[in-house]
Rosetta silent file (secondary structure, phi, psi, omega in degrees, C-alpha in Angstrom):
SEQUENCE: XXXXXXXXXXXXXXXXXXXXXXXXXXXXXXXXXXXXXXXXXXXXXXXXXXXXXXXXXXXXXXXXXXXXXXXXXXXXXXXXXXXXXXXXXXXXXXXXXXXXXXXXXXXXXXXXXXXXXXXXXXXXXXXXXXXXXXXXXXXXXXXXXXXXXXXXXXXXXXXXXXXXXXXXXXXXXXXXXXXXXXXXXXXXXXXXXXXXXXXXXXXXXXXXXXXXXXXXXXXXXXXXXXXXXXXXXXXXXXXXXXXXXXXXXXXXXXXXXXXXXXXXXXXX
SCORE:     score description
SCORE:     0.000 S_00000001
   1 L     0.000  134.151 -179.322   72.619  -43.584  137.230 S_00000001
   2 E  -102.585  144.796 -176.638   74.335  -40.638  138.872 S_00000001
   3 E  -129.223  119.696  175.949   72.706  -37.643  140.584 S_00000001
   4 E  -103.958  106.829 -170.553   74.711  -34.458  141.341 S_00000001
   5 E   -81.395   -7.426  178.997   72.528  -32.475  143.772 S_00000001
   6 E  -165.769  111.055  177.645   74.711  -29.276  143.721 S_00000001
   7 E  -142.675  173.398 -170.891   77.085  -28.101  141.034 S_00000001
   8 L  -136.670   65.756  173.128   78.115  -24.852  139.410 S_00000001
   9 L   -66.567  -13.067  179.609   78.217  -25.037  135.598 S_00000001
  10 L   -91.521   -1.891  172.442   77.475  -21.290  135.710 S_00000001
  11 L   -66.715  146.006 -178.160   80.886  -20.649  137.409 S_00000001
  12 H   -61.437  -20.506 -179.260   83.408  -18.860  135.142 S_00000001
  13 H   -73.747  -28.891 -176.808   85.680  -21.938  135.443 S_00000001
  14 H  -111.579  -26.212 -172.506   83.085  -24.226  133.889 S_00000001
  15 H   -54.690  -44.936 -177.091   80.698  -22.101  131.984 S_00000001
  16 L   -58.377  -30.609 -178.154   82.718  -21.712  128.720 S_00000001
  17 L  -114.710   30.362 -173.765   82.855  -25.535  128.341 S_00000001
  18 H   -63.142  -32.757  178.976   79.517  -26.302  130.028 S_00000001
  19 H   -63.566  -43.288  179.974   78.252  -28.377  127.043 S_00000001
  20 H   -59.267  -47.706 -178.243   81.328  -30.587  127.173 S_00000001
  21 H   -61.133  -34.934  176.330   80.868  -31.076  130.884 S_00000001
  22 H   -68.455  -39.945  175.740   77.284  -32.036  130.360 S_00000001
  23 H   -62.011  -45.351  177.566   78.292  -34.472  127.614 S_00000001
  24 H   -61.226  -36.251  178.760   80.765  -36.055  129.913 S_00000001
  25 H   -70.596  -44.010  179.919   78.130  -36.433  132.617 S_00000001
  26 H   -66.639  -38.504 -177.202   75.648  -38.104  130.244 S_00000001
  27 H   -66.893  -20.203 -178.952   78.214  -40.444  128.683 S_00000001
  28 L  -105.988   20.710  173.203   79.006  -41.748  132.202 S_00000001
  29 L    74.777   31.733  172.223   75.398  -42.384  133.112 S_00000001
  30 E   -78.298  136.253 -173.853   74.700  -38.997  134.760 S_00000001
  31 E  -113.439  -51.763  179.553   70.977  -38.592  135.055 S_00000001
  32 E  -134.975  146.618  165.249   70.164  -35.351  137.009 S_00000001
  33 E  -141.790  157.309  175.996   71.996  -32.353  138.268 S_00000001
  34 E  -117.954  125.814 -177.787   71.056  -29.181  140.022 S_00000001
  35 E   -98.017  127.721 -176.260   72.871  -26.067  139.036 S_00000001
  36 E  -132.778  163.198  160.514   73.288  -23.340  141.653 S_00000001
  37 E   176.974 -175.516 -155.016   75.023  -20.158  142.505 S_00000001
  38 L  -145.730   54.332  159.503   74.373  -17.005  144.313 S_00000001
  39 L  -150.587  169.541 -168.658   74.392  -13.687  142.610 S_00000001
  40 H   -58.961  -47.187 -177.137   71.991  -12.203  140.106 S_00000001
  41 H   -61.432  -43.970 -176.413   74.079  -13.029  136.986 S_00000001
  42 H   -71.773  -30.685  170.852   74.740  -16.598  138.020 S_00000001
  43 H   -59.321  -43.418 -174.947   71.009  -17.151  138.928 S_00000001
  44 H   -68.272  -43.407 -177.556   70.231  -16.063  135.399 S_00000001
  45 H   -64.598  -39.502  179.643   72.948  -18.288  133.864 S_00000001
  46 H   -58.422  -45.612 -179.672   71.754  -21.388  135.922 S_00000001
  47 H   -66.149  -39.928 -178.794   68.213  -20.972  134.401 S_00000001
  48 H   -59.832  -47.966 -178.318   69.749  -20.428  130.943 S_00000001
  49 H   -62.697  -41.164  175.302   71.722  -23.648  131.255 S_00000001
  50 H   -54.071  -46.224  177.867   68.631  -25.541  132.459 S_00000001
  51 H   -62.419  -49.147  178.291   66.714  -24.406  129.397 S_00000001
  52 H   -62.738  -26.871 -178.881   69.502  -25.258  126.990 S_00000001
  53 H   -72.514   -5.254 -175.748   70.070  -28.656  128.601 S_00000001
  54 H   -66.565  -16.917  176.339   66.657  -29.871  127.394 S_00000001
  55 H   -84.732   -9.844  179.256   68.464  -31.172  124.280 S_00000001
  56 L   -89.639  159.189  177.957   70.717  -33.422  126.443 S_00000001
  57 L   -87.988   47.318  174.731   69.833  -36.856  127.710 S_00000001
  58 L  -151.262  171.944 -176.758   69.862  -35.711  131.273 S_00000001
  59 E  -120.722  128.734 -176.265   67.759  -33.268  133.410 S_00000001
  60 E  -118.568  122.329  169.482   69.373  -30.022  134.656 S_00000001
  61 E  -115.436  174.835 -175.820   67.499  -27.846  137.207 S_00000001
  62 E  -128.587  152.526  167.732   68.413  -24.683  139.005 S_00000001
  63 E  -124.337  136.720 -176.571   68.469  -23.374  142.574 S_00000001
  64 E  -123.680  147.059 -178.581   68.464  -19.570  143.005 S_00000001
  65 L   164.999 -162.384 -172.787   69.535  -17.258  145.786 S_00000001
  66 L  -130.133  140.903 -179.272   72.471  -15.213  147.147 S_00000001
  67 L   -81.355  150.942  168.647   75.804  -16.304  148.611 S_00000001
  68 L   -53.251  -32.897 -178.351   77.141  -14.916  151.969 S_00000001
  69 H   -64.383  -22.605  174.742   79.991  -13.291  150.115 S_00000001
  70 H   -60.206  -35.218  176.952   77.384  -10.891  148.504 S_00000001
  71 H   -81.544  -47.112 -173.756   77.066   -9.330  151.903 S_00000001
  72 H   -67.010  -27.882  177.521   80.650   -9.595  153.127 S_00000001
  73 L   -92.910    7.203  173.369   81.869   -8.078  149.796 S_00000001
  74 L    61.950   29.914  167.459   79.162   -5.363  150.171 S_00000001
  75 L   -73.197  -31.738  173.441   77.541   -6.265  146.815 S_00000001
  76 L  -122.453  119.870  176.340   74.196   -6.329  148.634 S_00000001
  77 L   -96.856  163.242 -174.046   73.437   -3.901  151.320 S_00000001
  78 H   -52.304  -39.686 -174.971   70.767   -4.160  154.073 S_00000001
  79 H   -74.367   -8.137  178.427   68.542   -1.650  152.210 S_00000001
  80 H   -94.401   -6.355 -171.132   68.763   -3.831  149.087 S_00000001
  81 H   -54.694  -52.892 -173.837   67.459   -7.016  150.825 S_00000001
  82 H   -67.686  -38.290  178.238   63.815   -6.767  150.062 S_00000001
  83 H   -63.960  -40.732  179.896   64.417   -5.848  146.370 S_00000001
  84 H   -64.046  -40.920 -177.819   66.744   -8.822  146.060 S_00000001
  85 H   -68.813  -43.655  174.778   64.312  -11.212  147.574 S_00000001
  86 H   -61.517  -31.587  175.918   61.508   -9.918  145.293 S_00000001
  87 H   -61.771  -41.972  179.859   63.792  -10.291  142.364 S_00000001
  88 H   -64.108  -48.415 -179.286   64.313  -14.007  143.301 S_00000001
  89 H   -53.601  -45.347 -177.314   60.522  -14.427  143.686 S_00000001
  90 H   -73.738  -30.062  175.016   59.842  -13.059  140.198 S_00000001
  91 H   -60.417  -44.536 -178.220   62.666  -15.062  138.760 S_00000001
  92 H   -67.163  -48.433 -172.566   61.062  -18.271  140.112 S_00000001
  93 H   -62.366  -25.292 -179.743   57.598  -17.315  139.050 S_00000001
  94 H   -85.424  -11.372 -173.341   58.833  -16.729  135.452 S_00000001
  95 L  -139.490   35.273 -174.880   60.820  -20.025  135.410 S_00000001
  96 H   -47.661  -43.637 -171.760   58.907  -22.514  137.618 S_00000001
  97 H   -62.801  -22.513 -173.456   59.738  -25.414  135.338 S_00000001
  98 H  -112.078   -7.628 -178.188   63.441  -25.026  135.885 S_00000001
  99 E  -110.663  130.458 -173.192   63.889  -23.923  139.496 S_00000001
 100 E  -119.998   -4.947  178.617   63.649  -26.517  142.284 S_00000001
 101 E  -163.445  163.982  169.858   65.028  -24.711  145.441 S_00000001
 102 E   -99.779  125.492 -173.195   66.033  -21.562  147.124 S_00000001
 103 E  -140.536  147.113    5.321   69.736  -21.309  147.555 S_00000001
 104 E  -120.899   93.180 -178.974   71.987  -20.243  149.185 S_00000001
 105 E   -74.343  138.634 -158.717   70.492  -19.460  152.551 S_00000001
 106 E  -165.455  165.848  157.895   73.273  -19.231  155.003 S_00000001
 107 E  -144.379  126.990 -172.354   75.328  -17.934  157.805 S_00000001
 108 E  -139.688  120.062 -175.509   79.085  -18.063  157.100 S_00000001
 109 L  -108.513   18.990  179.832   81.671  -16.623  159.520 S_00000001
 110 L   -72.644  -28.647 -168.486   84.694  -17.708  157.415 S_00000001
 111 L   -81.176  154.733 -176.329   85.343  -14.456  155.740 S_00000001
 112 L   -59.238  -36.294 -175.288   87.655  -11.854  157.538 S_00000001
 113 L  -102.674   18.593  179.620   84.853   -9.239  157.999 S_00000001
 114 H   -59.923  -50.313  178.335   82.091  -11.816  158.731 S_00000001
 115 H   -44.330  -34.905 -177.515   81.659  -10.865  162.393 S_00000001
 116 H   -76.136  -15.866  179.987   80.726   -7.356  161.413 S_00000001
 117 H  -110.607   13.023 -176.316   78.025   -8.736  159.211 S_00000001
 118 H   -51.232  -49.412 -173.860   76.485  -11.330  161.548 S_00000001
 119 H   -67.018  -40.706  177.534   73.301   -9.425  162.059 S_00000001
 120 H   -64.440  -41.282 -177.904   72.844   -8.732  158.288 S_00000001
 121 H   -66.745  -40.659  177.625   73.503  -12.344  157.370 S_00000001
 122 H   -56.543  -50.524 -179.555   70.917  -13.494  159.960 S_00000001
 123 H   -60.050  -47.860 -177.371   68.282  -11.076  158.507 S_00000001
 124 H   -68.363  -38.174  173.969   68.904  -12.060  154.895 S_00000001
 125 H   -54.595  -51.726  179.690   68.933  -15.719  155.825 S_00000001
 126 H   -57.139  -40.317  174.953   65.585  -15.392  157.449 S_00000001
 127 H   -67.868  -29.603  169.959   64.205  -13.712  154.313 S_00000001
 128 H   -64.356  -42.603 -179.137   65.455  -16.577  152.194 S_00000001
 129 H   -64.627  -37.912  178.074   63.717  -18.915  154.559 S_00000001
 130 H   -69.354  -33.995  178.871   60.497  -16.945  154.278 S_00000001
 131 H   -67.010  -46.762  175.937   60.648  -17.001  150.527 S_00000001
 132 H   -56.399  -39.733  178.700   61.160  -20.810  150.500 S_00000001
 133 H   -66.824  -46.914  178.376   58.175  -21.119  152.788 S_00000001
 134 H   -62.064  -32.855  178.437   56.068  -18.898  150.616 S_00000001
 135 H   -94.177   -4.782  179.408   56.987  -20.748  147.393 S_00000001
 136 L    57.898   46.775 -179.820   56.813  -24.129  149.000 S_00000001
 137 L  -119.558  151.745  175.615   60.379  -24.924  147.844 S_00000001
 138 E   -59.056  155.130  171.613   63.235  -26.755  149.570 S_00000001
 139 E  -113.742  126.127  176.002   65.836  -24.589  151.270 S_00000001
 140 E   -90.203  116.827 -173.902   69.479  -25.116  150.568 S_00000001
 141 E  -111.065  135.357  170.498   71.480  -24.041  153.618 S_00000001
 142 E  -111.083  121.828  179.326   75.113  -23.078  153.680 S_00000001
 143 E  -135.984  127.299 -179.343   76.587  -22.922  157.171 S_00000001
 144 E  -145.283  127.505  178.551   80.216  -22.587  157.950 S_00000001
 145 L    75.288  -30.928  178.173   81.966  -22.008  161.368 S_00000001
 146 L  -126.380   83.538 -172.661   78.956  -20.796  163.387 S_00000001
 147 H   -70.183  -40.298 -178.427   76.472  -23.635  163.305 S_00000001
 148 H   -62.629  -33.692  173.800   74.431  -22.463  166.334 S_00000001
 149 H   -59.958  -39.138  177.266   73.674  -19.177  164.538 S_00000001
 150 H   -63.769  -46.501  177.379   72.239  -21.154  161.653 S_00000001
 151 H   -64.601  -29.450 -176.973   70.040  -23.192  163.902 S_00000001
 152 H   -63.737  -36.114 -179.560   68.798  -20.075  165.795 S_00000001
 153 H   -76.246  -41.826 -174.217   67.221  -18.882  162.454 S_00000001
 154 H   -71.804  -14.809  176.852   65.990  -22.274  161.291 S_00000001
 155 H   -62.193  -23.230 -178.852   64.156  -22.895  164.589 S_00000001
 156 H   -86.997   -0.614 -173.601   61.484  -20.659  163.135 S_00000001
 157 H  -139.243   50.886 -176.761   61.090  -22.685  159.967 S_00000001
 158 L   -71.738  -12.635 -179.143   60.849  -26.318  161.065 S_00000001
 159 L   -86.847   -5.277 -178.741   58.219  -27.190  158.465 S_00000001
 160 L   -72.737  148.339  169.114   60.670  -26.424  155.649 S_00000001
 161 L   -81.355  120.510 -169.943   62.450  -29.190  153.695 S_00000001
 162 E  -123.127  140.396 -176.925   66.074  -28.337  154.373 S_00000001
 163 E  -124.510  110.928  177.107   69.349  -29.441  152.584 S_00000001
 164 E   -83.102   97.636  179.200   72.494  -28.776  154.453 S_00000001
 165 E   -83.902  153.891  171.646   74.993  -28.172  151.699 S_00000001
 166 L    58.833   59.635  179.004   78.696  -27.962  152.229 S_00000001
 167 L   -68.643  123.352 -173.130   78.870  -29.855  155.499 S_00000001
 168 L  -119.470    8.917 -163.298   81.794  -28.604  157.630 S_00000001
 169 L  -114.358 -155.339 -169.428   80.779  -30.047  161.032 S_00000001
 170 L  -121.990  172.249  176.689   80.798  -33.173  163.265 S_00000001
 171 H   -57.669  -35.757  178.701   78.373  -35.960  164.226 S_00000001
 172 H   -55.190  -37.905  178.998   77.268  -33.807  167.257 S_00000001
 173 H   -74.352  -27.787  167.965   75.857  -31.290  164.929 S_00000001
 174 H   -60.373  -43.448 -179.502   73.924  -33.977  163.055 S_00000001
 175 H   -63.932  -30.236  176.063   72.404  -35.008  166.270 S_00000001
 176 H   -62.698  -52.779  178.694   71.282  -31.423  166.890 S_00000001
 177 H   -54.332  -47.341 -173.038   69.649  -31.287  163.517 S_00000001
 178 H   -64.868  -29.215 -178.840   67.976  -34.614  163.964 S_00000001
 179 H   -73.557  -24.116 -176.414   66.536  -33.412  167.389 S_00000001
 180 H  -108.989  -22.162 -170.472   64.938  -30.391  165.829 S_00000001
 181 L  -131.175  142.643  179.173   63.996  -31.100  162.199 S_00000001
 182 L   -99.689  -23.086 -166.244   61.968  -33.955  160.553 S_00000001
 183 L  -130.993   79.663  178.016   62.574  -33.129  156.866 S_00000001
 184 E  -141.236  161.342  175.566   66.264  -32.613  156.170 S_00000001
 185 E  -136.850  157.814 -178.292   69.195  -33.943  154.048 S_00000001
 186 E  -126.476  136.081  177.012   72.948  -33.567  154.413 S_00000001
 187 E   -85.339  149.540  164.242   75.410  -33.220  151.594 S_00000001
 188 E  -140.957  131.383 -173.951   78.713  -34.986  151.167 S_00000001
 189 L  -122.664 -164.991 -173.455   81.027  -33.956  148.275 S_00000001
 190 H   -57.803  -22.304 -174.869   84.583  -34.703  147.171 S_00000001
 191 H   -76.245  -13.194  172.421   86.240  -33.519  150.384 S_00000001
 192 H   -63.275  -20.519  178.178   84.791  -36.491  152.210 S_00000001
 193 H   -89.353   -0.768 -178.729   87.395  -38.467  150.377 S_00000001
 194 L   -75.675  141.788 -172.521   90.327  -36.396  151.663 S_00000001
 195 L   -57.324  -37.255 -178.079   92.568  -38.353  154.085 S_00000001
 196 L   -86.877    2.825 -172.402   92.279  -35.517  156.853 S_00000001
 197 L   -84.887   64.219 -174.575   88.500  -34.968  156.591 S_00000001
 198 H   -67.910  -34.774 -178.807   87.824  -36.890  159.865 S_00000001
 199 H   -69.884  -32.262  175.515   84.749  -34.850  160.806 S_00000001
 200 H   -70.757  -44.286 -175.779   83.121  -35.602  157.473 S_00000001
 201 H   -64.912  -43.675  176.796   83.949  -39.311  157.545 S_00000001
 202 H   -60.710  -39.461  176.710   82.647  -39.523  161.161 S_00000001
 203 H   -61.159  -46.859  177.199   79.548  -37.620  160.128 S_00000001
 204 H   -55.755  -38.950 -174.597   78.925  -40.006  157.165 S_00000001
 205 H   -65.650  -35.728 -174.707   79.048  -43.004  159.506 S_00000001
 206 H   -89.132  -16.195 -177.998   76.259  -41.676  161.767 S_00000001
 207 L   -72.843  135.657  175.984   73.946  -40.248  159.139 S_00000001
 208 L   -58.363  133.342  176.288   70.696  -42.090  158.356 S_00000001
 209 H   -59.670  -25.575  178.140   70.960  -43.187  154.702 S_00000001
 210 H   -68.990  -12.043 -179.473   67.545  -41.753  154.130 S_00000001
 211 H  -103.447   -1.230 -167.412   69.149  -38.324  154.753 S_00000001
 212 E   -94.988  125.132  169.724   72.139  -38.619  152.459 S_00000001
 213 E  -128.089  154.163 -175.791   72.690  -36.853  149.170 S_00000001
 214 E  -114.492  144.441 -178.062   75.868  -36.578  147.128 S_00000001
 215 L  -149.139  162.838  178.579   77.168  -33.524  145.196 S_00000001
 216 L   -94.217  -35.854 -164.854   80.272  -32.297  143.419 S_00000001
 217 L    51.661   31.829  179.437   80.090  -28.572  144.302 S_00000001
 218 L   -63.094  142.965   11.514   82.091  -28.357  141.078 S_00000001
 219 L   -86.879   10.179 -179.696   84.432  -26.679  140.215 S_00000001
 220 L   -90.630  167.480  167.764   85.336  -26.831  143.855 S_00000001
 221 L    57.198   40.059  179.768   86.170  -29.718  146.172 S_00000001
 222 L   -50.869  144.371  170.359   87.466  -32.198  143.602 S_00000001
 223 L   -65.874  157.368 -170.908   87.595  -35.748  145.018 S_00000001
 224 H   -49.636  -42.520 -171.159   90.974  -37.076  146.182 S_00000001
 225 H   -65.379  -24.546  179.198   91.440  -39.189  142.981 S_00000001
 226 H  -118.127   25.020 -162.542   91.149  -35.897  140.910 S_00000001
 227 L   -51.087  -33.259 -167.691   92.363  -33.561  143.664 S_00000001
 228 L  -109.176   20.442  175.247   94.549  -31.334  141.541 S_00000001
 229 L  -121.927  167.345 -175.115   92.158  -30.965  138.576 S_00000001
 230 L   -78.402  129.380  179.537   89.108  -28.781  138.004 S_00000001
 231 L   -65.356  152.269  173.730   86.089  -30.516  139.461 S_00000001
 232 L  -152.319  163.592 -172.819   83.046  -31.275  137.120 S_00000001
 233 H   -54.602  -33.997 -174.882   79.715  -32.978  137.531 S_00000001
 234 H   -74.204  -15.397  174.997   80.687  -36.455  136.400 S_00000001
 235 H   -68.504   -0.484  170.970   83.313  -36.668  139.219 S_00000001
 236 H   -59.819  -29.888 -177.942   80.352  -37.386  141.391 S_00000001
 237 H   -58.322  -34.368  178.573   80.860  -40.989  140.369 S_00000001
 238 H   -68.630  -30.597  175.012   84.136  -40.936  142.420 S_00000001
 239 H   -71.909  -45.174  172.294   82.165  -39.855  145.486 S_00000001
 240 H   -55.010  -46.710 -179.725   79.696  -42.623  144.978 S_00000001
 241 H   -58.009  -47.041 -172.420   82.630  -45.084  144.756 S_00000001
 242 H   -68.998  -42.424 -173.538   84.160  -43.786  147.942 S_00000001
 243 H   -68.964  -46.009 -179.806   80.898  -43.736  149.980 S_00000001
 244 H   -65.414  -34.435  174.648   79.749  -47.340  149.026 S_00000001
 245 H   -70.314  -48.539 -174.465   83.245  -48.666  149.846 S_00000001
 246 H   -62.928  -35.558 -177.710   83.501  -46.647  153.098 S_00000001
 247 L   -98.809    6.338  177.440   79.974  -47.696  154.342 S_00000001
 248 L    53.553   49.226  173.447   80.353  -51.192  152.892 S_00000001
 249 L  -105.432  158.879  173.489   77.264  -50.848  150.731 S_00000001
 250 L   -76.516  150.130  172.688   76.573  -52.400  147.328 S_00000001
 251 H   -49.200  -48.488 -178.064   76.768  -49.956  144.357 S_00000001
 252 H   -59.384  -41.334  179.527   73.148  -50.702  143.502 S_00000001
 253 H   -63.898  -46.212  177.823   71.928  -50.067  146.922 S_00000001
 254 H   -65.333  -39.353  178.366   73.626  -46.704  147.188 S_00000001
 255 H   -60.876  -45.239 -178.544   72.586  -45.577  143.698 S_00000001
 256 H   -63.104  -43.475 -176.487   68.947  -46.563  144.481 S_00000001
 257 H   -68.519  -36.446  179.630   69.075  -44.649  147.860 S_00000001
 258 H   -71.561  -34.435 -179.840   70.591  -41.478  146.390 S_00000001
 259 H   -66.357  -43.145  179.538   68.080  -41.437  143.584 S_00000001
 260 H   -64.197  -41.895 -177.690   65.245  -41.794  146.113 S_00000001
 261 H   -69.173  -39.818  175.629   66.609  -39.064  148.379 S_00000001
 262 H   -54.490  -47.097 -173.685   67.325  -36.727  145.467 S_00000001
 263 H   -72.586  -34.523  176.857   63.800  -36.967  144.187 S_00000001
 264 H   -70.405  -37.496  178.653   62.398  -36.442  147.716 S_00000001
 265 H   -65.620  -46.148 -173.105   64.608  -33.429  148.327 S_00000001
 266 L   -98.274   10.779  175.867   63.698  -31.657  145.150 S_00000001
 267 L    58.061   45.492  179.845   60.005  -32.749  144.995 S_00000001
 268 L  -100.167    0.000    0.000   60.514  -34.552  141.680 S_00000001
């Protein structure tokens, strides 16, 4: 069975053919996936997909929140933060059955105007953390380029269950997380299969298997074997193949471990 812990069937690249992508997933022994994205419309679409997927032989859940680009693109201003968080809270309360995490709490300094939004990003990140704490939900963390800024905020939320999505760092950063947090998981997606992804491969080697989850981040980060095609949830099987070969694990051992970690992460 395959578990995709983070995918985007609500992305405009996948949404029109979402039923076919789900059928592909089920036909190749896909069992669970978590649909995420990070603006108001895509949050609604994620829940819509979760509800509609009840007719499929797999389980589709949602994670809701806002992406850093919502701030850097000025779609959400500082004065909008509280309303946006309250909107997320109400969306969860109305759809508890389908929502399993708060996403995408973050600090991302990748965008050209990111330094000018550093303070706003930290403030909105902390508000996502507070909401996850209030609702007793896991927190999905997106951190790119400024790892220490992310940790500065998370230091105040050590009791949260934290999932570091979109891992961009090195083993030293894993050691920092391990020194400060007891309840965390770290993502690996298709880019761990890229020949030049040395930091990810080195991180994979040192990570405790009890902390490992796998995701596609579809339609982004297609695994090397499908590098120039649109990523989709079932391509998570290629990531499984790569990881068990790279770590010299048996397929059954890795599948069992990922299932266990997935269910612990999302309180299933």
